[in-house]
Structures are given as structure tokens and as C-alpha cells.
ROTILUM-691473 format. One record per residue (C-alpha): residue number from 1; residue in one letter; chain; x, y, z. Coordinates in nm, 2 decimals. Example, Ala and Ser with C-alpha at 12.3 -4.5 7.8 and 13.67 -1.06 7.14 Angstrom:
ROTILUM-691473
+-----+------+------+--------+--------+--------+
! pos ! code ! unit !      u !      v !      w !
+-----+------+------+--------+--------+--------+
!   1 !    A !    A !   1.23 !  -0.45 !   0.78 !
!   2 !    S !    A !   1.37 !  -0.11 !   0.71 !
+-----+------+------+--------+--------+--------+
//
This chain:
ROTILUM-691473
+-----+------+------+--------+--------+--------+
! pos ! code ! unit !      u !      v !      w !
+-----+------+------+--------+--------+--------+
!   1 !    X !    A !  -4.06 !   0.67 !  -2.17 !
!   2 !    X !    A !  -3.82 !   0.85 !  -2.39 !
!   3 !    X !    A !  -3.57 !   1.10 !  -2.26 !
!   4 !    X !    A !  -3.41 !   1.35 !  -2.50 !
!   5 !    X !    A !  -3.04 !   1.38 !  -2.56 !
!   6 !    X !    A !  -3.04 !   1.72 !  -2.40 !
!   7 !    X !    A !  -3.20 !   1.59 !  -2.09 !
!   8 !    X !    A !  -2.95 !   1.30 !  -2.08 !
!   9 !    X !    A !  -2.66 !   1.53 !  -2.11 !
!  10 !    X !    A !  -2.80 !   1.74 !  -1.83 !
!  11 !    X !    A !  -2.84 !   1.42 !  -1.63 !
!  12 !    X !    A !  -2.46 !   1.35 !  -1.66 !
!  13 !    X !    A !  -2.38 !   1.71 !  -1.56 !
!  14 !    X !    A !  -2.62 !   1.69 !  -1.26 !
!  15 !    X !    A !  -2.46 !   1.36 !  -1.15 !
!  16 !    X !    A !  -2.12 !   1.51 !  -1.17 !
!  17 !    X !    A !  -2.23 !   1.82 !  -0.98 !
!  18 !    X !    A !  -2.40 !   1.61 !  -0.71 !
!  19 !    X !    A !  -2.08 !   1.40 !  -0.66 !
!  20 !    X !    A !  -1.85 !   1.70 !  -0.65 !
!  21 !    X !    A !  -2.07 !   1.95 !  -0.47 !
!  22 !    X !    A !  -2.22 !   1.69 !  -0.23 !
!  23 !    X !    A !  -1.88 !   1.58 !  -0.11 !
!  24 !    X !    A !  -1.73 !   1.92 !  -0.09 !
!  25 !    X !    A !  -2.02 !   2.08 !   0.09 !
!  26 !    X !    A !  -2.11 !   1.80 !   0.34 !
!  27 !    X !    A !  -1.75 !   1.70 !   0.41 !
!  28 !    X !    A !  -1.67 !   2.07 !   0.45 !
!  29 !    X !    A !  -1.39 !   2.03 !   0.20 !
!  30 !    X !    A !  -1.27 !   1.70 !   0.35 !
!  31 !    X !    A !  -1.26 !   1.83 !   0.71 !
!  32 !    X !    A !  -1.57 !   1.67 !   0.85 !
!  33 !    X !    A !  -1.44 !   1.39 !   1.07 !
!  34 !    X !    A !  -1.80 !   1.27 !   1.15 !
!  35 !    X !    A !  -1.85 !   1.16 !   0.79 !
!  36 !    X !    A !  -1.53 !   0.96 !   0.76 !
!  37 !    X !    A !  -1.57 !   0.81 !   1.11 !
!  38 !    X !    A !  -1.92 !   0.68 !   1.02 !
!  39 !    X !    A !  -1.78 !   0.46 !   0.74 !
!  40 !    X !    A !  -1.40 !   0.48 !   0.74 !
!  41 !    X !    A !  -1.36 !   0.22 !   0.47 !
!  42 !    X !    A !  -1.58 !   0.35 !   0.19 !
!  43 !    X !    A !  -1.62 !   0.71 !   0.30 !
!  44 !    X !    A !  -1.27 !   0.79 !   0.41 !
!  45 !    X !    A !  -1.11 !   1.11 !   0.29 !
!  46 !    X !    A !  -0.96 !   0.91 !   0.00 !
!  47 !    X !    A !  -1.30 !   0.76 !  -0.07 !
!  48 !    X !    A !  -1.46 !   1.11 !  -0.08 !
!  49 !    X !    A !  -1.18 !   1.22 !  -0.31 !
!  50 !    X !    A !  -1.26 !   0.93 !  -0.54 !
!  51 !    X !    A !  -1.63 !   1.03 !  -0.54 !
!  52 !    X !    A !  -1.52 !   1.37 !  -0.66 !
!  53 !    X !    A !  -1.31 !   1.21 !  -0.93 !
!  54 !    X !    A !  -1.62 !   1.00 !  -1.04 !
!  55 !    X !    A !  -1.80 !   1.33 !  -1.06 !
!  56 !    X !    A !  -1.54 !   1.48 !  -1.29 !
!  57 !    X !    A !  -1.57 !   1.17 !  -1.51 !
!  58 !    X !    A !  -1.94 !   1.21 !  -1.53 !
!  59 !    X !    A !  -1.90 !   1.57 !  -1.64 !
!  60 !    X !    A !  -1.63 !   1.47 !  -1.89 !
!  61 !    X !    A !  -1.86 !   1.22 !  -2.06 !
!  62 !    X !    A !  -2.17 !   1.44 !  -2.07 !
!  63 !    X !    A !  -2.12 !   1.54 !  -2.43 !
!  64 !    X !    A !  -1.99 !   1.21 !  -2.56 !
!  65 !    X !    A !  -2.20 !   0.95 !  -2.37 !
!  66 !    X !    A !  -2.34 !   0.80 !  -2.69 !
!  67 !    X !    A !  -2.00 !   0.69 !  -2.80 !
!  68 !    X !    A !  -1.91 !   0.54 !  -2.47 !
!  69 !    X !    A !  -2.21 !   0.31 !  -2.39 !
!  70 !    X !    A !  -2.00 !   0.05 !  -2.21 !
!  71 !    X !    A !  -1.85 !   0.32 !  -1.99 !
!  72 !    X !    A !  -2.20 !   0.43 !  -1.90 !
!  73 !    X !    A !  -2.26 !   0.06 !  -1.80 !
!  74 !    X !    A !  -1.97 !   0.09 !  -1.57 !
!  75 !    X !    A !  -2.13 !   0.41 !  -1.42 !
!  76 !    X !    A !  -2.44 !   0.21 !  -1.35 !
!  77 !    X !    A !  -2.24 !  -0.06 !  -1.17 !
!  78 !    X !    A !  -2.06 !   0.20 !  -0.97 !
!  79 !    X !    A !  -2.38 !   0.36 !  -0.86 !
!  80 !    X !    A !  -2.53 !   0.02 !  -0.78 !
!  81 !    X !    A !  -2.24 !  -0.07 !  -0.56 !
!  82 !    X !    A !  -2.25 !   0.26 !  -0.37 !
!  83 !    X !    A !  -2.63 !   0.21 !  -0.34 !
!  84 !    X !    A !  -2.58 !  -0.13 !  -0.19 !
!  85 !    X !    A !  -2.31 !   0.00 !   0.05 !
!  86 !    X !    A !  -2.56 !   0.27 !   0.16 !
!  87 !    X !    A !  -2.83 !   0.01 !   0.23 !
!  88 !    X !    A !  -2.58 !  -0.19 !   0.43 !
!  89 !    X !    A !  -2.48 !   0.12 !   0.62 !
!  90 !    X !    A !  -2.84 !   0.24 !   0.69 !
!  91 !    X !    A !  -2.93 !  -0.11 !   0.81 !
!  92 !    X !    A !  -2.64 !  -0.14 !   1.05 !
!  93 !    X !    A !  -2.60 !   0.21 !   1.19 !
!  94 !    X !    A !  -2.80 !   0.47 !   1.38 !
!  95 !    X !    A !  -2.86 !   0.76 !   1.14 !
!  96 !    X !    A !  -3.02 !   0.97 !   1.42 !
!  97 !    X !    A !  -2.72 !   0.93 !   1.64 !
!  98 !    X !    A !  -2.51 !   1.06 !   1.35 !
!  99 !    X !    A !  -2.75 !   1.36 !   1.30 !
! 100 !    X !    A !  -2.70 !   1.44 !   1.67 !
! 101 !    X !    A !  -2.33 !   1.42 !   1.64 !
! 102 !    X !    A !  -2.30 !   1.62 !   1.32 !
! 103 !    X !    A !  -2.60 !   1.74 !   1.12 !
! 104 !    X !    A !  -2.41 !   1.77 !   0.79 !
! 105 !    X !    A !  -2.28 !   1.41 !   0.83 !
! 106 !    X !    A !  -2.64 !   1.30 !   0.90 !
! 107 !    X !    A !  -2.77 !   1.47 !   0.59 !
! 108 !    X !    A !  -2.49 !   1.32 !   0.38 !
! 109 !    X !    A !  -2.57 !   0.97 !   0.50 !
! 110 !    X !    A !  -2.95 !   1.02 !   0.47 !
! 111 !    X !    A !  -2.92 !   1.13 !   0.11 !
! 112 !    X !    A !  -2.61 !   0.98 !  -0.06 !
! 113 !    X !    A !  -2.77 !   0.64 !  -0.12 !
! 114 !    X !    A !  -3.09 !   0.78 !  -0.26 !
! 115 !    X !    A !  -2.88 !   0.99 !  -0.49 !
! 116 !    X !    A !  -2.68 !   0.68 !  -0.60 !
! 117 !    X !    A !  -3.00 !   0.47 !  -0.66 !
! 118 !    X !    A !  -3.15 !   0.74 !  -0.87 !
! 119 !    X !    A !  -2.84 !   0.78 !  -1.08 !
! 120 !    X !    A !  -2.81 !   0.41 !  -1.11 !
! 121 !    X !    A !  -3.15 !   0.40 !  -1.27 !
! 122 !    X !    A !  -3.05 !   0.69 !  -1.50 !
! 123 !    X !    A !  -2.72 !   0.54 !  -1.61 !
! 124 !    X !    A !  -2.89 !   0.20 !  -1.66 !
! 125 !    X !    A !  -3.16 !   0.36 !  -1.87 !
! 126 !    X !    A !  -2.89 !   0.54 !  -2.09 !
! 127 !    X !    A !  -2.69 !   0.21 !  -2.12 !
! 128 !    X !    A !  -2.99 !   0.01 !  -2.23 !
! 129 !    X !    A !  -3.11 !   0.28 !  -2.46 !
! 130 !    X !    A !  -2.77 !   0.29 !  -2.63 !
! 131 !    X !    A !  -2.82 !  -0.08 !  -2.74 !
! 132 !    X !    A !  -3.17 !  -0.01 !  -2.87 !
! 133 !    X !    A !  -3.02 !   0.28 !  -3.06 !
! 134 !    X !    A !  -2.75 !   0.06 !  -3.21 !
! 135 !    X !    A !  -3.00 !  -0.20 !  -3.33 !
! 136 !    X !    A !  -3.21 !   0.08 !  -3.49 !
! 137 !    X !    A !  -2.91 !   0.19 !  -3.71 !
+-----+------+------+--------+--------+--------+
//
């Protein structure tokens, strides 16, 4: 499967928007205590702010990703680690109880890991593709 440069650029933009918009909407601009209480280490207000910063980084790279293939590899690692954290969280917590406590927090925890796994695959694809492109030169 080959993904065009334009689609890849849009993928970076979408990843940034998902990070920034997802955090700001579901955390109600960092005021949703149910989100931070559910995972106070990783999803603290500072952690949420760092997710927004990652989103800004994804946006900033969207036009230059071909020149930054190792950074794209770092993006894949970042998404992989958040995905692992989500699996650990889902395995050890009651998502339905969180939904009952706060629906926005429940939606956030139901979706953030799926989002991270999908973008892990996207960034991994772009990273691997960059090396195939280098060999073809």
C-alpha cells in the first residue's frame, strides 16, 4: 500500500489536531478533574499539556517530515508508549464507572488509546517508508 505525500501531510495535521482538540475538548480546557483523577501520573494536567505540545510538534513537522525521518521514528515510539499505557489503564480500571462519573472523561479514556495505536501505525509506516525512499535515491 502506498500513501501519497499529500495524505501523509494531512495525517500529521490530523494527529496534531487530535492531540490538541482531544485534550482541550475532553478536559474542558484542563478543568475536568475526572480525567486527571483517573490516571494522575500520565494524564495529569501537566501530562495533558504535554499531549498538546506533542500535537503542536506534529503540526510543525507536517510539511517537512521527509527531512526528519528519525524524528518521525520518535513519534512512533511516543504513540506506542501512550498506547501501552492505555492498554494497562483499560486492563486495570473500570471504564464504565468512569463514564458514570463523567461522560467526557469516559469518552476520552475509551478513545485515546485507539487514537494512539492508529497514529503509531501511521508514524511507523512513514518512518519505514522514509528508509525505502532513501535506498531508492
